[in-house]
N, C-alpha and C positions, 0 to 999 in steps of 0.2 A: 825465962817465955816473957816478956813482955808484952805490953798490951800497941807495940809500934809495929813491934815485924807483921803480923797480917793485914796490913795498912800497906806496906811496901808492896805486897806480896800479893795485891790484886793490884795495888798502881802497874810495876811490871805486866800482870796477863792483862790488865783492858788495857796499855801499850802493847804489847804482842800481840790483840786480838787486832787494833786497827791498822798496825800493818799487816796482817796476808790479808784482812781484805782489801786493800788497799792495792795487793802486784798487775792485778793487771785485767784483761776481759772475763764472764763468767761463764764458766761449760754452754749455758740460755745464751750471752750474747755472739756465743761463734756457732751452735749451734742457725739464732736465728738466722746470724750471715751466713753461711756455708745454704740454708735451706733459700733463701735470699737468693743469690748464683744461678742457681740452681732451677728453679723459675723461672728466672731470668734467659737460662739457655736454653731451658725445654716451649719456655712462650717466642723465644726466635725462629725454632722449627715449621717447617711448616707441614701439619698433619696429613694431608687430604694427598700425598703424593707418595704416603707410607705406602698403600695398601696390597699382597697377601706378605711381602715378604712381613711387615710391620705386624698385622693378626698371626704371621704366624711365631715372630719373637715372644705377643704380647699372650699370644694362650702358651707356649715351653715358658713363662715365667708365672705365668697362674698353675699351669701346674708343680715347675716347684716350692710356689709357698703354700701351695696346698701339699707336699713330698714332705713338707719341715713341720706343715704344722702334725697334720696327723701324726708324727710319728714324734708331735712332745704330746700329744695327746696318748698314742700307747705306752713313749716311757713314764708321764705322771698315772694310769692306771696301773704299772710292771713297779711303782715306786709302796703300792703299797701290798702286803706281801698274801694276805685272800683274794683281791679283788682278781686277781688273774687266770686262778684255778675254778672259782666259781664263775668265768665268763666260759672259761673255759665246756665244762659242766651246763653252765646253761647251751650253746651250741649244739652238743652232742646232742641232749634234750626235744631241741628246737627239730635239728636234724630227724632224730628217728621217730618221731610225732609224722614230720613229713613224708618221711617214708611209710609209717605204717597208714594214713589218709589215701595217696595216692596210689602205695605198689608194691598190694593184697593184693589184688585182680588181676586179670590179665587184660581184662576193659580199663580197670584205671591207667597198668602200665601203658596199652598204647593209645589211648589219651593223651602220655605226657607225652609219647614220642612223637607224636603231629603236633602236641601245639607246639614244640621243642623244633622239631622241621620245618613250621610256618614262622616259625620266628627267624627263623637260618637262612629262608629264602627271601622276609621284611627284609633284612636288613644286610647279610649280603650279596644276596642276586640270587 
């Protein structure tokens, strides 16, 4: 083992590192280019003409994004072993408590039924 061997290895490593960094555009350069093109195309659209179809498409896109986010949150919760069971137990306790407070007497049951009917008439016509 000689003292000259590590120097040769470090020189070859630094030479290979400089070759890999100059190979082409980086990911951030490509992303900036794509975003620039997308902004250019979106800038040419007359958004005042979109009307109800544009609103409907926007609502559908918003619902899809919301569902994806909800799925990610639920998958994250399911990743922890005890958390789904604790949340299920919490749901059972909350439903039991609400039932006890609102359904124990006939007066309370009638009040809940009336409230459901008024909400139904208000929203469904």
